[in-house]
C-alpha positions in Angstrom: 0.0 0.0 0.0 2.8 2.4 0.9 4.7 1.3 -2.1 1.8 2.1 -4.4 1.4 5.6 -2.9 5.2 6.4 -3.0 5.3 5.3 -6.7 2.3 7.4 -7.6 3.6 10.5 -5.9 7.1 10.1 -7.4 5.6 9.8 -10.8 3.6 13.0 -10.3 6.6 15.0 -9.2 8.5 13.7 -12.2 5.8 14.7 -14.6 5.2 18.2 -13.1 9.0 18.9 -12.9 9.2 19.7 -16.5 12.8 19.4 -17.9 14.7 22.1 -19.7 14.1 20.2 -23.0 10.5 21.3 -22.8 11.6 24.9 -22.3 9.9 25.1 -18.9 11.9 25.4 -15.7 9.1 24.6 -13.2 5.3 24.0 -13.2 3.0 26.9 -13.0 1.8 27.9 -9.5 -1.7 26.7 -10.3 -0.4 23.2 -11.4 1.9 23.0 -8.4 -1.0 23.9 -6.0 -3.1 21.0 -7.5 -0.2 18.6 -7.0 0.4 19.8 -3.4 -3.3 19.5 -2.6 -3.4 16.0 -3.9 -0.2 15.1 -2.0 -1.8 16.4 1.3 -5.0 14.4 0.7 -3.0 11.3 -0.3 -0.9 11.6 2.9 -4.0 11.7 4.9 -5.5 8.7 3.2 -2.2 6.7 3.7 -2.1 7.7 7.4 -5.7 6.6 7.9 -5.0 3.3 6.2 -1.8 2.7 8.2 -3.8 3.2 11.5 -6.5 0.8 10.3 -3.9 -1.8 9.4 -2.2 -1.5 12.7 -5.5 -2.1 14.5 -6.2 -5.2 12.3 -2.8 -6.6 13.1 -3.1 -5.9 16.8 -6.6 -7.5 17.0 -5.5 -10.6 15.1 -2.2 -11.0 17.0 -4.0 -10.7 20.4 -6.5 -13.4 19.5 -3.8 -15.7 18.1 -1.8 -15.1 21.4 -4.8 -16.3 23.4 -5.0 -19.4 21.2 -1.3 -20.0 21.4 -1.3 -19.8 25.2 -4.3 -22.3 25.4 -2.5 -24.8 23.1 0.7 -24.5 25.1 -1.2 -25.2 28.4 -2.7 -28.2 26.7 0.8 -29.4 25.7 0.0 -29.1 22.0 3.4 -27.6 21.3 3.6 -28.0 17.5 0.2 -26.3 17.1 1.2 -23.5 19.5 4.4 -22.9 17.5 2.5 -22.8 14.2 0.1 -20.2 15.7 3.0 -18.1 17.0 4.6 -18.1 13.6 1.4 -17.0 12.0 1.0 -14.2 14.5 4.6 -13.0 13.8 3.9 -13.1 10.1 0.8 -11.0 10.5 2.8 -8.4 12.6 5.5 -8.2 10.0 8.1 -9.8 12.3 10.8 -12.2 11.1 9.5 -15.8 10.9 10.9 -19.2 10.3 9.9 -19.9 6.7 9.8 -23.6 7.2 7.7 -23.3 10.4 5.1 -21.0 8.8 2.2 -23.3 8.2 -0.5 -22.7 5.6 -3.7 -21.2 7.1 -5.7 -24.4 6.4 -3.2 -26.4 8.4 -3.6 -24.2 11.5 -6.0 -25.2 14.3 -9.5 -24.4 13.3 -10.0 -21.3 15.4 -6.5 -19.9 14.5 -7.2 -20.5 10.8 -10.5 -18.5 11.1 -8.6 -15.6 12.6 -5.9 -15.7 10.0 -8.4 -15.9 7.1 -10.5 -13.0 8.6 -7.4 -10.9 8.8 -6.4 -11.6 5.2 -9.9 -10.6 4.0 -9.9 -7.5 6.1 -6.5 -6.4 4.7 -7.6 -7.1 1.1 -10.7 -4.9 1.6 -8.6 -2.1 3.2 -6.0 -2.1 0.4 -8.8 -2.0 -2.2 -10.6 0.8 -0.4 -7.4 2.8 0.0 -6.5 2.5 -3.7 -10.0 3.6 -4.7 -9.8 6.6 -2.3 -6.5 7.6 -3.8 -7.8 7.4 -7.4 -11.0 9.3 -6.4 -8.7 12.0 -5.1 -6.7 11.9 -8.3 -9.8 12.3 -10.5 -10.9 15.3 -8.4 -7.5 16.9 -8.8 -7.5 16.2 -12.5 -10.8 18.2 -13.2 -9.1 21.7 -13.3 -6.2 20.2 -15.3 -8.7 19.0 -17.9 -9.8 22.6 -18.4 -6.2 23.8 -18.5 -5.3 21.2 -21.1 -8.1 22.4 -23.4 -6.7 26.0 -23.1 -3.1 24.9 -23.8 -4.2 22.8 -26.8 -6.3 25.7 -28.2 -3.2 28.0 -27.9 -1.0 25.3 -29.6 1.4 25.0 -26.6 2.6 21.5 -27.4 5.1 20.9 -24.6 2.9 22.2 -21.9 -0.1 20.3 -23.3 1.8 17.0 -23.2 3.1 17.6 -19.7 -0.4 18.4 -18.4 -1.9 15.4 -20.3 0.7 13.1 -18.7 -0.1 14.5 -15.3 -3.8 13.8 -15.8 -3.0 10.2 -16.7 -1.0 9.8 -13.6 -3.7 11.3 -11.4 -6.5 9.2 -12.9 -4.6 5.9 -13.0 -4.4 5.6 -16.8 -2.0 2.7 -17.7 -1.0 2.7 -21.4 1.3 -0.3 -21.7 -1.1 -3.1 -20.6 -0.4 -6.6 -21.9 -2.7 -9.6 -22.2 -2.5 -12.4 -19.7 0.7 -14.4 -20.5 -0.4 -17.5 -18.5 3.0 -18.1 -17.1 5.4 -15.1 -17.0 8.6 -17.0 -17.9 10.8 -14.0 -17.2 14.5 -14.3 -17.2 17.4 -12.8 -15.2 17.9 -9.9 -17.6 14.4 -8.6 -16.8 14.8 -8.4 -13.0 13.7 -5.1 -11.7 11.2 -4.5 -14.6 7.6 -3.6 -13.9 4.8 -4.9 -16.2 1.1 -4.5 -16.3 -1.3 -7.2 -17.4 -5.0 -7.5 -17.9 -6.1 -10.8 -16.4 -9.1 -12.6 -15.1 -8.6 -14.3 -11.7 -8.8 -18.1 -11.7 -8.0 -21.0 -9.5 -6.5 -23.4 -12.1 -2.9 -23.9 -12.8 0.1 -24.1 -10.6 1.9 -21.5 -8.4 5.0 -21.8 -6.2 5.5 -19.5 -3.2 3.7 -17.0 -1.1 3.7 -13.3 -1.9 6.7 -13.9 -4.0 6.3 -16.6 -6.7 8.6 -18.4 -9.1 8.6 -16.9 -12.6 6.8 -19.9 -14.1 3.8 -19.6 -11.8 0.4 -18.9 -13.2 -0.2 -15.1 -13.0 -4.0 -15.2 -12.8 -3.8 -17.8 -10.1 -1.1 -15.9 -8.2 -3.3 -12.8 -8.3 -6.1 -14.7 -6.6 -3.8 -16.2 -4.0 -2.4 -12.8 -3.2 -5.8 -11.2 -2.8 -5.4 -9.0 -5.8 -8.4 -10.5 -7.7 -11.1 -12.9 -6.9 -12.0 -15.8 -9.3 -13.7 -14.4 -12.3 -12.8 -10.8 -11.6 -11.2 -8.9 -14.5 -8.6 -6.3 -13.7 -5.2 -4.8 -14.4 -2.4 -6.1 -12.2 1.1 -4.8 -11.6 3.9 -7.4 -11.8 7.4 -6.7 -10.5 10.2 -9.1 -11.6 12.4 -10.0 -8.7 15.6 -12.0 -8.1 15.3 -15.7 -7.4 14.7 -17.0 -3.8 16.5 -19.8 -2.0 13.1 -21.3 -1.1 9.4 -20.7 -1.8 6.9 -21.3 1.0 3.6 -23.1 0.5 0.4 -21.5 1.9 -3.3 -21.6 1.5 -5.0 -18.3 0.8 -8.4 -17.4 -0.8 -9.1 -21.0 -1.5 -5.8 -21.7 -3.3 -2.9 -23.7 -2.0 0.5 -22.8 -3.5 3.3 -25.3 -3.7 6.6 -25.1 -1.9 9.8 -25.2 -3.9 13.6 -24.9 -3.5 15.9 -22.4 -5.3 14.6 -20.8 -8.5 16.3 -18.2 -10.6 13.7 -15.5 -11.1 10.6 -14.4 -9.1 7.7 -12.0 -9.3 5.3 -10.1 -7.1 1.8 -9.2 -8.2 -0.1 -6.2 -6.8 -3.4 -4.5 -7.4 -3.6 -1.6 -9.8 -6.7 0.2 -10.9 -6.4 1.8 -14.3 -8.1 2.3 -17.6 -8.5 -0.8 -19.7 -7.9 -0.2 -23.4 -10.0 -2.7 -25.4 -9.1 -3.8 -28.9 -10.1 -1.4 -31.6 -13.8 -1.6 -32.3 -14.6 -3.8 -29.3 -17.0 -2.8 -26.6 -15.3 -1.9 -23.4 -17.2 -4.4 -21.2 -15.9 -7.3 -19.2 -16.8 -10.9 -20.4 -20.1 -12.4 -19.1 -19.8 -13.5 -15.5 -16.7 -11.4 -14.8 -16.7 -9.0 -11.9 -15.0 -5.6 -11.6 -14.5 -3.3 -8.7 -13.4 -0.5 -10.9 -15.2 0.9 -14.0 -13.8 -0.2 -17.3 -13.4 2.7 -19.8 -12.6 2.9 -23.4 -9.3 4.7 -24.2 -8.0 5.1 -27.7 -5.2 7.1 -29.2 -5.1 6.7 -33.0 -4.4 3.0 -33.7 -2.9 2.4 -30.2 -4.8 -0.5 -28.6 -4.4 -3.7 -26.8 -4.6 -6.8 -29.0 -7.0 -9.5 -28.0 -5.6 -11.7 -25.2 -3.5 -14.6 -26.4 -4.4 -18.0 -25.1 -2.3 -18.9 -22.1 0.7 -21.0 -22.6 0.5 -24.6 -21.5 2.1 -25.6 -18.3 5.5 -27.2 -18.8 7.0 -30.0 -16.6 8.9 -28.5 -13.7 12.5 -29.6 -13.7 14.1 -31.1 -10.6 16.2 -28.6 -8.6 19.9 -28.9 -9.4 22.0 -31.1 -7.1 24.5 -29.3 -4.9 28.1 -29.4 -6.1 30.1 -32.3 -4.9 32.6 -31.5 -2.1 
């Protein structure tokens, strides 16, 4: 959540800080005031979300502590350890990756607490993102009027800068790719950020928790991470990450991920609300049965459009992890 806000604010400042190549040293006072006002409102939204998240964590951790203590008194030590690791994970504390049990493997009452916490955090993240975008749309309204004036006066550089600022404020994402099925990223792409339009599903295979192996199903990872629900259509943000020494199995949102050992490239999937660009001539509506928490708009610029989604690539057999070198 904080990462999303920092990225958005950094992009805004980059856009309004027009370079000398555009013959503008700094944004006009009116534009700067709009950005500053948005920043203040965004900071307030982030602070409110952080306070709510802290309360959710504290409530879940206190309940899990009570369950842990009861299990310990009953000499059910393995169950007590599993509950303690789950509480530490919720509070963002270091955990033993191999001791962190999937939610479904926890004692029934502890599993209910963990699942309720996951759902509450998912709702909070979604509501916070929607509040940020609502604030962005509000800030963009006077910029729309300014853009019309700049275009009428044929001020190209200023028009482009204001247009880009509007896109940042309203969440427009231009380079959106169709669902790749499996990402299959390689080491040369570590650090890159991609956007995909996917429909959440529960079929396929994923390896890891929060961070997945690069050959995991993107649509399935999105559901497991709480970014989408099965059948929901949306734009997701994917960050390519270095490989991990191990990937932990867990059960979230009805999906159990696999554990795996070392893998060369990873990815993280996050929620992003933006404007979906349909293929040229197609109606900007989700498929029958799909759900969407954000409106889907038509956005065209000449012949710039997203091609129809390609069919997902078939799963390929997973190779055995390499043996350690002989001593």
